[in-house]
N, C-alpha and C positions, 0 to 999 in steps of 0.2 A: 209565527207566534205560537201556534199550536204545538210545534215541535219543541220550542224553547220551554214552554210550560211543562211538557212531558218530562224533559230532562231535569228541570228544576224540581219537579215533584219527586223524582227518584232521588236526587241528591239530598233532599230534605227529609227523607224517610227516617234516617237516623235510628235504624232498628238495632237495639242492643243485642249482642250475642252473635252477630253475623261475622264470619271470617272467611277471607279468600283462601283458596287452596292453590298455592303456587310454590309449594315446597319450602315455605317459610320456616326458618329455624329460630325458635325462641328457647329460653330456658325451659327445661322439661318440668321443673318443679318436683315436689316430693310426693304428689298424689297421682295415682293412676285410676281412671274411671273403671270401677268394678262392674258397672252395668253392661258393658259391651260384651257381646257373645260372638266370638269369631267362628263359630261352627258354620260350615257351608250352608248358605240359605237357599241355594238353587239345587235342582235335580240334575243339572248339567255339570260335569267335572270341569275343573280349571283347564283352560287351553294352553297354559304355559307351565314350564318347569325350570328350576334353577340350574345354572351351569355348574360344572365342577369347581369347587372352592367356595361356593356360596350355598352349601347344603343347609345352612341354618335358617334360610328364608322359609317362612311359613305362609303358604298360599291357600286361600279359600275363595270359593265363588260367591260373590255378593248377589248378582242378578244376571239372568240370561233371558233370551227372547221367549222361550217356552214357559217361563214362570208365570203363575197366576197369582196376582196380588189380592189379598182378601177383601180390601175395601174398594177395589176397582177391578173386578174380574175380567172385564173386557179390554183392559189396557194391555197394549203390546209394546214392550221395550224394543224399539226398532234396531235394525242392523246398522253397522258402521258407527258405533258410538265413538265420538272423537273428542273435541274440546269439552271441558267440564269445569264445574265449580261445586264446592261443597260447603254447607253452612248449617248452623243451628237453626232449628225451626222457631221463629219468634212467637209462634202461636201454639207451642206445645213443648214437650220435653224430649223431642227427637231431633231429626236432622232432615235436610233437603239436599238432594243431588240434582244439579242442572246439567244436561248433557246434549251436545249437538249430535244429530244423526245425519251424517254427511249426505248419503245417497238419496234421502227423501227430503232434504232441505228443511229439516225440522229440529225443534228443541223440546226435549222431554223434561219433566219434573217428577222426580220420585221422592216420596216421603218415606222416611225410615223411623222406626220407633227408637226408644232409648237404648235398646239392645243392639241396634244397627240392622234390624230386620226390615226389609222393604215391605210396606203395607198398602201403599196407594201410589198411583201414577196418573199423570195427565200430560197434555202438550200445551206449552205456552207460545210456541211458534209452529205453524204447519207449513206445508209446501207453498201455499199461496203467500203467506207472510214472509217466508224465508227467501223466496224468489230465486236464490242461487244456492249452490252447494255450500254448506256451512261446515267448516273444518275445525281448526283450533279455536280456542276462546279463552277469555280471562274474566273471572268474576272480580270486579273492582269493589272495594269497600272503604268506608271512611277510616276504619282503624288502620289499614295498611297503606292505602293510596290517597286518602284525604278526600275522596268523593265516592258516591254510590249509595247503596248497592246497585250495580248495573252490570249486566252480563254482556261483555263486548265480544260479539261473535262475527267473524269475518266471512264475507262472501267470496267464493272462488270459482266463478263461472264466467271467466273472461274479463277483459280490461275495464268494463263498465260496472263491475261488482263493487259493493260498498260494505262497510262495517255497520252492524246493527247494534243498537243500545237497548237491551231488553231488561225490563223490571223483573227480577226473579220471582216476585210475588204477584205478578200480573194475573188477572182473571183469564180463564181459558177462552172467554169470549173475545179476547184481543188477539188470538193466535193467528188470524189471517190479516192483521194490520200490516200495511206496507209503508207506513209513515214513520217507522222507527229506525230508519237508516240515518247515518251521520255523514253528510257530504263533506264537511270540513276535514274529515280524516282521509279524504281522497277517494279515487276510484282506481281499482286495479284488481287483478285476480289474487286476492289477499288470503293469507293462511292464518294469521293471528294478529291481534292488536294487544300489545302488552304494556300497560302503564307501569312505570317504575314506582317505587315506594315514595311516600311523601317526605321521607328523610333524605332521599337521594338529592333532590333539588327543592328545598323548602319554598313554598309559595308558588310552585309551578306543577303543572301536570305534563309529564313527558311520556308520550306513548310511542312505542316502536313497533313497526309493522313490517311484515315480510311479504314479498310478491312472489307467488309460486308460478313463475312464468319461464318457459323455455325460450331459447333464441329462435326467432323466425324472421324472415325478411320483412314481414309486416309488423314485427315487434322487436325492433333492433336493440332496444334498451335491455331486453331480457329481464331477469329477476332483479328487483331492487330491495334495498333496505330503506324504509321511509320513517321519518320521525315527525310527530305532531307535538307542538309546544304551545301551551296556553297558561293562563292563570288556573289555579286549582279547580278542577271540575267543569271548566268551560269547554264543552265539546262542539261549540258552534263557531267560535270567533278566533281560534288560534291560527298558527301558521304551519305549513307543511314543508318538509325538507327532504332531500335525497342525499344518500351517502356517496361521497367521492374521495378518491385519493388526491392529496394535495399536488402530486406531480401529474395529475390528469390522465394517468394510465387506467384504462377501463377494463383490461383483460384480466380475469380472475386467476388464470393459471400462471401469470407472472409472479404471483405470491406463493412462497414456499414456506414450509415449516421452519421455525427458528428465526424468521425475520419479522420485523415490526414496521408498520407503515403509518405515516402521519395522514390522518383523514379529517374530513369536516363534512358537515351537513349544509347543503346549499338550498336556498329557498326556491320553492316551486310557486311562482307568482299566481295569485288568484286561483289557487288550487280548488277551492270550494265550488267555484262556478264554471269550471271547464270540464271537458269530458275526459274519460280515461285515455282515449286515443291521443288527446292533446297533452295529457300528462306524460304519456309514453314518449312522445316526441321531445317534450321540454326537458325531461331528465337526461335523455341522451345528449341533447345539445349542451346540457350543464356538465357533461363528462362524468356522470354517475357510473359507479362500478357495475359491470354487467355480470351478475351472478347467475348460476344455473339453478334456478328454482329455489327461492328462499322459503322453506316450508315451516320453520318454527323458530321461536325466539324465547329466551328466558334469561333472567338475571340471577346473579349469585346472591345467596341469602346471608343475613347477618347484619353487619355494620352498614352505615351509609356509603362508605367507600366500596364495600362489597357489592352493594346494590347498583353501583355505577359500572360494574363489570358485567357485560352482556354477552351471551353466547347465541349463535344462530347457525342454522344448517343451510348448505347448498346441496340439494338432493342429487343433482346430476341429470344428465341426459345423454342420449346416444343417437347416432344417425340410423343404425341398423341393428342395435343390440350387441354389436361387436366392436364398434369404433366410436370414439368421442366426437363431439362437435368441436371444431377447432376453437381454442381459447376458453373452453368450458370444462369443468369436471364431469367425468362420466360416472364414476363410482361414488362420488359424494365427498363432502367436506364439512367440518365444523370450525367456525371462526370464533375468536374472542375479540370483543370490542371494549376497550377501556375508555370511558368518557372522562373528560376533564372535570375536575372538582367544581370549578366555578361556572363553566360554560358547557352545556350538553351538546353544543354544536361542534365541539372539537374532541379529538380522541386519537387513540392508537389502535390499529387493527392488526391482528395476528392470526395466522392459520395454525390450529392446534391438532387437528385430526384430519387425515385424508385417506381415501381408499384407492386412489389411482396407482399407487406404488405397490399395492398388494391385491391385484384384481381377483375378486372372487373369494379370497380367504380372509381379508380384513373387513373393514366397514363397507357395507353395501347399501347405498342409497339411504343415508340417514334422513329421518323425517322429523318426528316430534322430539322435544328435549324436556328434561326436568333437571333443573340445577338446584343443588342444595348448597350448604356452606362449603363443603369440601369435595363434592363430586358433581360430574355432569353425566346424567343418564341419557344415553344416545339411543334412540329407538329407530330401528331400520324399517324401511318399506321396500321389500325386495320384489314386489310384483311387477317390476320392469322385465323380469325373467331373462336376465342376461345369461346366455349359455355357460359362461365361465363361472357362474356363482357356485360355490361349494358348500353353502349352508343356508338354512332357513333364516327368516328374519330374527335377528338377535336384538336384545338390549345390551349395550356396552356400558361399563362403569369406567369413566375417565376420572382419574385422580388428579385434581387440580394442582396439588403440591408436587407430586412426583412426575406428572405428565405421562403416566402409564395408562393404558387402555386395556380392559379385560372383558371378555364375554361374561355377561351376568345372568341373562335369562334367554330362553329360546322357546319356540312354539312346540306344542305337544301334538304332533300330527298323527302318530301311530299309523303310518302308511301301510304296514303289513298286517294290520288288524282289520279283517273284513267287516266285523260287526261295527267297529268304530267308523269305518268309511261309509257304511250304509246309513249311519246316523248323521255324520258331520261332513261328508264329502260327496254330496250327491252328483257333483259335476265330474268326479273322477280325476281331478287335477292332482298330479304327482310331482310337479316341478317344485324346486326350492322357492321359497318366498311367496307362496300363494296366500298366506295370511299376513296381516300387518297390525300395528299397534295404533291406538288412539292416545288420548292424554294419560299421563302418569302424574298423579297428584298426591301431595303430602297432606293427609288429613289428621296428623298427630295432634295438633293443638286444638282442633275443633272437637274431637272426640275424647281428648284427654288420655291418649295412649301413645307413648313415644314410638317413633320409628315405624309408623303405620301409613301405608300409601294405598291408593286405588290405582288400577290400571285398566284402561279400556282396550278391547280386542276386536278386530275385524276378521272373523273366520269366513272369508269370502266364499268358501265352497259349501257352507252350511246354508241350504236354501229350502224353503217350504212355501207353498202357496198360502198357507195360513198367516205368513208374516207380511203379506202385501197390505198396503194402505194402513200402516200402523197409526198414522196421525189422523186418520179419518177424513182427510181432505179430498180423497177420490181423484187426486191429480196424478197423472202419469208423466214422469219427467221427460219422456220422449228423447230428444236429441242429447240431453245432459247425462243420460245413463241408460244402460241396457235394461230390458225388461227383467232379465234374470237377476241383475244386481239389486233390483228393488225387492227381491224375495229373500235377501240375505238376513241371517240372524246376527246377533251380537252378544257380547258378554263383558261384564265388569268384575274384576277380581280384587281381593284385598291381599296385600303383601306386607308381612311384618318382619321385623329385624332388619329393616333397610338402613344401611349406613348413610348418615347425613353429614 
């Protein structure tokens, strides 16, 4: 009953001016917000640079871990900033940015003034409340999704992990609460929980989740695509389903570019009340497709029809960094799932991008996604360190209409610069792919400036003792992460002139 009341209270907040950041494309209008100042707010330079052909991108640093915010000088913007949401501040004339920090199992909240300058920060989830690594996330709002505001952040520390439902305006005294998980959305090593828009299926909440799981003999179902369906905003009483091919073939590598497959979502009975291990066995018995680590999901922006077009990644895995696991992608894939207009449980599945045919030169381990009306921005996580890799982690721009894929952004490592490495590469790591991306979010409509996005960055080699215990919980993750990883810094940049 307590949990029901918590969710109900969030749904009824009805705060005016809040908007989700999920790359939503609306009419730009005739006015641009003149208050916004895109001057770099941080003392740390941007850790990314544009690829050839995209020199018109304008990149500035919004916040980095070493920055001191004037209204909360002790606040530390922790490392591994991943899933995020961005909204207007209902109690002021500025903005609020909500961010997962994966390695410390926490969620920060940064307040920005009307010029977009970060001025204050705190934590609304700490390691005790997070309980598991928190990766991607979605800020659901009444305006776009028909319920909320609620920050859906997925736990990714084994098959008993769950999705959390966090009030973005919660007091910091709630940060260690463990009762904000949502069992009805299932248990799995989840990467994201993405509700479709309220126009996609009027009267329903359809939430799609990805399971970031490799194949193991103890986890034969591997990574799954899961769907939760309920009446609008009911996060307690809906049903849970797993994605399968109608021909019952479970092997993902039987799907090739240029082919389409009839698929459906089959119910996982009593999902709310069974364990993640039981869900794993059940979905395998139901002949669900075995993907190699479903790391992120996003839907196409624009019309209701567009919103029923869903993209997701299978990041890939290897037995020894040289050879694939039989039946699974090694270098990674991006799939397109087109859901039926009347029934979200039916659809067509298509492979649109894959890296196995171009090992080391094409896509390498795609992780996060940002989908606009016309493009899919594919963010790599190359820290698998495959020896055949020939480039650092890229963001690729996939053109939905032409089906072409181009390198769009890359990391700015400066490996030959001794001063740079002394500042940002204390571990001395020189292999390709040592840094990765977190969420890429379209903030255009919230701030009133077209074609403006934020991008989170994990510079894994930037480590300082001062970054430890950023959330103030005093908790050492122990087995869930190395001691050195908990000393990492992080960064969020702003990118303008992004094609949508």
